ZAMARFI-227136 format. One record per residue: x, y, z of N, C-alpha, C in turn; residue in three letters. Coordinates in steps of 0.2 Angstrom, whole numbers, plus 5000, padded with zeros to 4 digits. Each point is the difference from the previous one (the first is absolute). Last residue first. Layout:
! residues N
XYZXYZXYZALA/...
***
This chain:
! residues 484
527250394728500449994996500650055000ARG/498049915019500450054998500649974994VAL/497349945007500749984999500450054997ARG/497449985015500450034996500849975000LEU/497849865006500650045002500250034995THR/498049805007500250064994500250075003ASN/500449715002499650075005500250064996ALA/500149764986500350045008499750065002LYS/499249784983500450055000500050045006HIS/498749794994500850004995500450075002ARG/497749955009500449965002500950024997GLU/497750084989500550055004500449965006PRO/498749974976500549955004500450035005ILE/498350064979500050025007500149945004ARG/499449994975500449965006499750015006ASN/499550144981499549945001500349955005MET/501250204996499350015002499549965003LEU/501949964987500350015006499550025005GLN/499949994976500149935004500049995008GLU/500050214987499349974998500249925005LEU/501850144996499450035007499649974999VAL/501749954982500049975007499650015006LYS/500150144981499549964997500049955008PRO/501050244996500349945001499449965002ARG/499550194988500750005002500349955001MET/497750025001500249984993500849994999ILE/499050035020499749944997500450004993ALA/500150195011500449975005500049934995ALA/498250144995500950024996500649975002LEU/497649985010500149954995500650024994VAL/499850115022500149945002499949964993VAL/499650224999500849985002500049955000ILE/497850074998500550004995500849985001PHE/498350015018500049924995500450024993ILE/500050195015500249955002500149924997VAL/498850194993500750014997500549955006PHE/497550025002500349974993500650014999LEU/499350075022500049924998500049984994PHE/499950225003500750005004499949914998ALA/498250114992500650034997500749965002TYR/497949985013499949954994500650024995ALA/499850115021500249954999499849964994ILE/499850234999500549975002500149945001ASP/497850064994500450004996500850005001MET/498350005015500049954997500450004994VAL/499850175014500549955004499849944996VAL/499150214990500850015001500349935005VAL/497650014999500250004991500850015001ASN/498650055019500349914999500250004994MET/500550235011499649974999500049944997PRO/501550135019499949984991499249975001SER/501450045020499850074997500149994994ARG/500249825015499850055004499750064996GLN/501349824992499149984998499850065005PHE/502350004997499850044995499049995001MET/501649895015500050085000499750014995ILE/500249805001499950015007499950075001ALA/500849904981499250015000499850025006LEU/502249924995500050084999499350015001PRO/500449765004500350045001500050085003LEU/499649814982499350045005500250055004CYS/501649844989499750034995499450065002ILE/501049825014500450054999499850054995TYR/498649815003500150045008500550074998LYS/499549834983499750055000499950045005LEU/501449814998500350054996499450075001MET/499749785012500650014998500450064999SER/497449965014500350004992500850005001THR/498450055017500249925000500350004994ARG/499150205005500850005006500249934998SER/498050074989500450024997500850015004ILE/497949935008500149964996500650004996TRP/499250155018500349925001500149974994VAL/499250214996500650005002500349955003LEU/497849984990500550024996500550015003LEU/498350005016500149944996500649994996VAL/499350215007500349975006500149924996GLY/498750134986500850045000500549955006VAL/497749964998500349984994500750015002VAL/498750115015500049935001500449974994PHE/499550234996500649985004499949945004PHE/498450054986500650024995500749985005GLN/497449995010500549944993500550014998ILE/499350175013499949945007500449944993VAL/499550214991500650015003500149955002VAL/498050014989500649994996500650015003GLY/498250045012500049934998500649984996THR/499350215006500349975006500149914998HIS/499750144978499950025006500249985006GLY/500449954974499449975007499950025006GLY/501450094982499749954996499449975003VAL/501450175009499650034993499649944998MET/501549975018499250045001499750014993TRP/502149904999499549955004499450055001ALA/501750124991499849974996499449945002GLN/501150125016499650064996499749964993ALA/501649885014499450025004499650034995ILE/502050004992499849945000499250015003PRO/501450194991499849975005499649945001SER/501750194984499449995003500049955006PHE/501750204985499949945003499149975000GLY/500850214993500150015008500149925002ARG/500750184976499749945005499950005005GLY/500750154976500249985007499349955001GLY/500350144980500249954999500549965007GLY/498650214997500650004999500549944999GLU/497550025001500350014993500850035000ASN/499049905019499849944993500450054996PHE/499950115018500449965001500049974994ILE/498350135001500650044999500749965002TYR/497749925004500249994993500450044998PRO/499149865021500550065000500250014993TYR/498249865006500050035006500650064999PHE/499649854983499250025000500150045006TYR/502049924989499550044995499450035004TRP/501549865012500250075001499650044994VAL/499449785003499950035008500350084998TYR/500349844981499250025000499950035007TRP/502049894996500150074997499350034999ASP/500249815014500750065002499850054995GLY/499049814994499650025006500550075004LEU/500049934972500049975007500050045005THR/498950014976500550055006500149945005LYS/498949884979499950055004500650035003PRO/500049864978500050005008499950055004LYS/498749954976500650005003500250005005GLY/498049884989500050065002500950015002HIS/499049784997499450044993500250085002GLY/501049805010499450015004499650054994PHE/501749854993499749975003499450035004VAL/501550104984499749964996499449965006SER/501550185009499450024996499649954996GLN/502149935012499350015003499650044998TYR/501849944987499649945003499450025004ILE/501550184993499749964994499549955001VAL/501450105016499650044999499549974993SER/501449855016500250044996499350044999PRO/500149885022500049994996500250054995LEU/499750015023500749994997500049974993MET/498150065013500150064998500850004996TYR/498349825010500250014993500550064998ALA/499449975023500549974998499949964993VAL/498750185010500850005002500349974999SER/497849984992500450054997500650015004THR/498549875011500249964994500350044995LEU/499450085023500649964998500349974993TYR/498750245004499749915001500749964999SER/499450274998500349965006500049955001PRO/499650194983499949935000500549975004ASP/499150284993500449945004499749935000ALA/498950224991500649964996500549965003GLU/498450125016499950014995500750004996PRO/498849945022500849994999500050024992TYR/498450045024500049994993500650014998HIS/499550045022499749934998500049974995ASP/501650155019499550034992499749924999VAL/501650025020499750055000499550024993ARG/501849835003499349995004499450075000ILE/502250014988499649944997499349995003ILE/501850135010499650044994499349964998ASP/501549905018499550075001499750034995SER/501849844995499549965001499450055004THR/501950094992499849974993499149975004VAL/501650065016499650064997499849984995LEU/501349855008499450015004499550075000PHE/502149934987499549955000499150015003GLY/502350145001499650004995499449964999ALA/501750025017499450025001499650024995GLY/502349915003499649965002499150045001THR/502350084992499749964995499449965002GLU/501050225008500549974996499749954997GLY/498750135013499850034996500649964997THR/499649945021499649974995500150034994SER/501150085019500349954998499549964994PHE/500350275004499549945004500449954996ALA/500750204995500549985003499649915004TRP/499050204987500349974995500649955005ARG/498550165010499549954999500649944995GLU/501050215008499949955004499749934998PRO/501050174982499450005006500149945003PRO/502250084986499449974999499550005007PHE/502250104994499650044999499149954998SER/502449915007499550065005499550044997SER/501649854987499449955004499650075005LEU/500850124976500449945008499549975002PRO/499950044974499950055007500449965004VAL/499749914975500550055003499850055005ASP/498849844989499650065000500650055004GLU/500549754999499650014993499950084999ILE/501049925020500449984994499750034992LEU/498949985022500450084999500549994993SER/498549825005499550064995500550075001LEU/500949795010499950004992499850054998ARG/500149995023500850014996499949994995ALA/497949965009500250065002500750034996ASN/499249765002499650044996500250074999ASN/500949875017500149984991500050064995PHE/499250015024500750034999500249974994LEU/497949935007499950064996500850035000SER/499949735002499550075005500250044994SER/500849774996499350014997499650085005ILE/502449945003499949994992499250014998PHE/500549995023500350074997499949994992VAL/499649795011499550085003500350054998MET/501449834995499349984996499550075002MET/501949965015500350044992499349994997ILE/499749905020500050085000500350024995LEU/499849765000499350045000500250085001ILE/502049885000499550004994499450055000LEU/501249955020500250054996499850004992VAL/499249835016499850075002500250074996VAL/500749784996499450004998499750075000HIS/502349935009499850034992499650004997GLN/499949935024500350074999500150024992PHE/499549765004499450055003500350095000ARG/501249844982499949995007499450055002SER/500849864977499850075002499849995008ILE/501349884978499849995006499850065003ARG/500549894976500150065002499549985007ILE/500649834985500550044999499950065004TYR/498549835002500550005005500550044998GLY/497949934988500549954998500550015005ARG/498250145001499649945000500749944999ASP/500450244998499949975008499949965001ILE/500250054977500549995004500150005007PHE/498150034987500349964997500649985004LEU/498950205004499849965002500149925000ALA/500950194986500350005007499649955005LEU/499550024977500649985001500249995007SER/497850114995499949925001500849964999PRO/500050255003499549965005500049944999LEU/500850154983500649975003499749985006LEU/498850124982500449964997500449955006ALA/498250155007499949964994500649954998ILE/500650205014499549925003499849964998VAL/500850184989500649985004499749925003VAL/498550164988500349964997500549975002TYR/499150145013499549964999500549944997LEU/500850215003499949965007499749924997ARG/500850214985499549945001500349975005SER/501050184985499750035006499549945003GLY/501850004979499050005000499850025007ILE/502350015000499950034994499250004998LEU/500849905022500350084998500050024993PHE/499049785007500150045005500050094999PHE/500449804984499250025002499950035006PHE/502249964992499750034993499350035004PHE/501449885015500150084999499750024994PHE/499749775004499750045006500150085001THR/500949844984499350014998499750055007LEU/502349935000499850064994499350005000LEU/500749845016500150075002499950054997LEU/499749774995499550025005500150095001VAL/501649894986499450024995499550015007ILE/501949925010500150064997499550004993PHE/499849825011500150065007500150074997GLY/500149784988499350015001499850085004PHE/502349914995499750034995499250025003LEU/501149895015500350075000499850044993LYS/499449785004499850045005500050065001LEU/501149824986499350034996499650045005GLN/502249955005500050024995499250044997ALA/500449825018500250075001499850064994ARG/498649784998500750025001500050085005THR/497949884993500349965004500950004999ARG/497450124992500650025002500249945004VAL/497650024990500649944997500750035003SER/498250125007499849915001500749974996MET/499850224997500350005006499749935004ALA/499450054978500750015000500249995008LEU/497850014995500249934999500850004998LEU/498850195008499849965004500449934999LEU/500350194987500350005004499949955004LEU/498750014980500749975001500550015006SER/497850095000499949924999500749985000SER/499750245001499849965007500149924999THR/500250144980500650005005499949985007ILE/498350004984500549964995500650015007ILE/498250115006499749935000500549974996SER/500350234997500049995006499949935002LYS/499850064977500750005002499949985008TRP/498350034983499949965006500749995003PRO/498650194982500649955000500149975007LEU/498050114987500450025005500449955000SER/499150084976499949965004500450025008ILE/499550194982500349935000499949975005GLY/500250275001499749954997500449934999GLU/499750225020500549954994499749964996VAL/499350155019499850024994500549974994THR/500049975024499150005000500050004991SER/502150025011499849934999499449994998ILE/501150205002500349974992499649945001ALA/499650145020499650014994500249954993LYS/501249975021499449965000499650044994PHE/502250095001499849904997499549975002ARG/500450245007500049984992499949934997GLU/500250045024499350014997500150014993ILE/502049955012499549955000499250024997ARG/502450115001499849994994499149954999ASN/501650055020499950074996499549994995ALA/501449805008499250025004499750054999ALA/501649864983500050055003499350005005GLY/500149974975500249965003500250055008LEU/499250034976499550005003500249955007SER/501550094982499750055004499449985002ALA/501249824989500450055007499750065002PHE/498349874984500849985000500250045008GLY/497850004990500450065000500849995001GLY/498149855000499750035003500350065000LEU/500649824986499450024999499850045005ARG/502149905006500050044993499250044997SER/500049845018500350055003500250074994GLN/499449774995499350035004500350085001ASP/501749864992499550024997499650045000TYR/501249895017500450054997499650054994ALA/499049785011500250075004500250054996MET/500349824991499350024999500050065003ILE/501949905003500050014993499450035000VAL/500149895018500450065002500050034993ILE/499149784999499550055004500550085000GLY/501249824991499650024995499550065005ILE/501549905012500550054996499350024995LEU/499449825015500150085003500150044994LEU/499849774992499450055001500150065002VAL/502049855001499850054993499450045001ILE/500549885019500550074998499850024993LEU/498949805007499850065006500550064997ALA/500649804988499550034999499650065004PRO/501949915008500350024993499150034998TRP/500149865022500450084998500050034994PHE/498849795006499650054998500550075000LEU/500749785005500050004992499650065000LEU/500449935023500450014997500150024993PRO/498049905011500150075002500650014996ARG/499349775000499750054996500450074999PHE/500449825018500249994992499950034994LEU/499250025023500850025001500249994991ARG/497749965011500150054994500850014999GLN/498949875018499849974995500250044993GLU/500850065021500349944997499649984996ALA/499150165011500750024998500149934996GLU/498249975012499850054993500850034997LYS/500149885020499849974994499750044995LYS/500750125018500449964999500049954993GLU/498250135013500450044994500749944996ILE/498649905017499650014993500550044997LEU/500749985020499949934995499950004995GLU/499750195015500750014998500249914995PRO/497450105001500649985005500850014996THR/497650094993500650004999500550005004TRP/497749985004499950034993500749974998LEU/498749895020500350074999500349994993PRO/498149845002500350005005500550084998LYS/497349935000500750014995500550005004SER/497649895003500350065004500749994995PHE/497549934991500649975001500550055003LYS/497349944990500550065001500549965004PRO/498849894979500050005008500550055002ARG/499749924977499450025002500050015007GLY/502049954989499649954999499250025003LYS/501550175008500449944997499449944999LYS/500250285008499849964998500349964996LEU/500850155022499950004991499649934999HIS/500750175021499649974997500149984993ILE/501150175014499949945005499949944996VAL/500450204987500749985004499849945003SER/498350104989500349964995500749995005ALA/498450105014499749964996500449964995VAL/500850225009499949935005499849944997THR/500250194986500649985001500049925006ILE/497850134997500549964994500549984999GLY/499350135017499649965001500249964995ILE/500950194999500449975005499449935000LEU/499550164986500449984997500449945006MET/498150135006499749944996500749974997CYS/500350195016499749935004499849944992ILE/500650214994500649975003499749945002ASN/498550144990500549964995500649985004ALA/498750135013499549924995500649974997LEU/500850205009499949965005499649944998VAL/500150184985500749965001500049955004TYR/498050134999500449954994500549965000LEU/499750185016499549935001500049964995GLN/500950214999500649945001499549965003ILE/498950174988500549964997500449945003VAL/498550145012499649974996500549944994GLN/501050175015499649945003499849964997VAL/500650214991500649955000499949935005LEU/498350174995500149984995500749955001GLU/499250135020499549944997500149974994GLU/501750175007500049925002499549965000GLU/500650204982499549985005500449945004THR/501650104982499349975001499750005005ARG/502150104995499550014993499549985001GLU/502050035017499250025002499650014992HIS/502649905014499850014993499250045002LEU/501749975016500450024993499550024994SER/499349915025500250094998500350004993GLY/499749815013500450035003500050064998ILE/498349864992500049975005500750075005LEU/499949944976499550065003499950005008HIS/501649864990500150084997499650035002ASP/499549785002500550015004500150085000LEU/498649904983499750025007500450025005PRO/501149944980499750055001499550035005TYR/501449785000500250065001499850085000THR/498949745000500350055006500350084998ILE/499749794984499450035002500050035006SER/501849944988499750044996499250025002TYR/501749865012500250074999499550044995LEU/499649795003499950035007500350084998THR/500149834983499350015003499950045004PHE/502049934996500150054996499350035000PHE/500749825013500450055003499750064994LEU/499249794997499750045004500450055003LEU/501049894982499350024997499750035007PHE/502149885004500050084997499250024998LEU/499949805009500350045005500250074996THR/499349824987499450025004500350055005ILE/501449904984499650044996499650045004LEU/502649935006499449965000499350074998ASN/502650045002499949954997499149964998ASN/500950185014500050024995500249944994PHE/499549985026499450024995500150044995MET/501549795009500050075000499450034997SER/500349755006500650055003500050064999ARG/498049835006500250044994500750045002ILE/498349815008500749995000500450054996HIS/497649945005500249984994500950024999ASN/498650045020499749954996500449954996ARG/500450235009500249935003499949954999LYS/499450184990500650004999500449955004GLY/497650065001500149974993500749995000TYR/499450125020499749924998500249974994TRP/500550225001500549975006499749924999ILE/498850164989500749984996500549965004SER/497950075009499849944995500849994996PHE/499850185016499949935004499949954995SER/500350224991500649995003499849925003ILE/498150104990500649974994500649975003ASN/498150105014499949934996500549994996MET/500250185012500249955004499749944995PHE/499950214991500949985001499949945005VAL/497950074994500249984993500850005002ILE/498850085018499749944998500349974994LEU/500650255005500249935005499849944999VAL/498750174987501049994998500449965007ILE/497750045003500149964994500749984997TYR/499650155018499849935003500049944994PHE/500350244997500549985004499949925001LEU/498150134991500749994995500649975001LEU/498050035017500049964994500649984995PRO/499550125024500550014996499949954995GLN/498250035017500450034999500650034995LYS/498749805000499350055000500550085001ASP/501249795002499749994993499650074999LEU/500749955021500750034996499750014993TRP/498549905015500250075002500450034996GLN/499849784996499450034998500150065002TYR/501649875009500150004994499450044996LEU/499949965023500550044999500250024993GLY/498249825006499750095001500850044998TYR/500649774999499650024994499650075003ILE/501449925015500450014995499550024994ILE/499049935021500450085000500350024994ALA/499149785000499350074999500550045001LEU/501249835005500050004993499550065000MET/500549955020500350024998500050024992VAL/498549895012499850065003500750054996LEU/499949774997499650024997499950075000SER/501649865013500250014994499450044995SER/499449965022500450065001500250014991LEU/498749815005499650075001500450074999VAL/501049784999499550004996499850074999THR/501149925020500450044993499849994994VAL/498649935017500350075004500550024993ILE/499149785000499450064997500450075002ALA/501549825006499849984992499550075000LEU/500249965022500850034996499850004993LYS/498249875010500150075001500650044998CYS/500149794997499550034996499950055001THR/501549895015500450014993499350034995ARG/499449945023500350054999500450024994GLY/498749805000499650065003500350064998MET/
***
């Protein structure tokens, strides 16, 4: 009887504590809803990332699509309302911001549910079965051993395709004005040239990304590693200082970095993780944008008004503002937000017109500035877009729920692949600021060029086909760099 009484007392006290916590959260939500939702998003994503990382033995957040995706989803969700709370920005009312961040919370919850369902349970022979961790060290070693015969043969095909991609990039720069279009000071003129250039768009970014990834995958000697490092430094210099794009650097280099982390060539300590995250924060902050704008307009940094220094004016606030603009209107003239159009957009214009009976509509990014900010559209500029805004345009709250649940499931599925998980890593950033047609096109082109390089390797070295068919992992030693 005494034990029963103690259990009853503990139960009652626990219930009272829970009620007090719920009441406190309710009061917080009622008095400071914006801060409440910001803390909720941060808490959900940090706690989920810790659980997911421990369950799947993740070596680094920089080589895992899900943890990287959650990091950037958090940044793109909270930075603009956080700037509003600390007084840096007052472009929108708090009621408008609360309405938008509620959509981000809904999307976040649905995405985490999708990741959890796909991570913990998978269907096998029609019955649910609990899955094992995605990438244990044993599974990674087995996967590596199965492909060691094949990967070294990719070096020359990947290098050839990379050089072709660089030549195409140089030709594309010549179409945009040659050397006159390079440099941060000429960035605006470059955007205008891109919007008016005639001819087809050249996918040199996808070619360089895919060939760099397979080149990194094929590295086996010190000489090859030094050559790879030299190429990476040249491309980083060109993208960052001459084109003035931090995004190009991420798109080209992040897949290769993740591969080297997976293979143990690069080991990142906790302190180095913190340093890299801080460096990344600087690059996506207003400091980078203001420094670049200072070069373009030839004005000192001290002349910028205080609101220009708000963190979200750098990179992470645009998607939030797009969503805010979209949910304020009920009609979207000349916009086509359907996902079928997003997928079909990668088709050549002639094929698209023959299939659908009309030309391609404006991309949602172009349509947004055309409809809401025509002066930016006329200048050839843009503001990106938002996946939450597109889901809202398609189906309101239901569209947001379905899209982000599917996104969560797809993130897990992609993380289980051997090649696509690297190709899709840059989308952890691009997804937050792009319409779906850009996301689909980047994945499709990158994967297409990976296949092209593999086929080229098979043509150049016919033995590759036999090696792929046989797959005899026990004949090969551990994957290490050999000094020559």
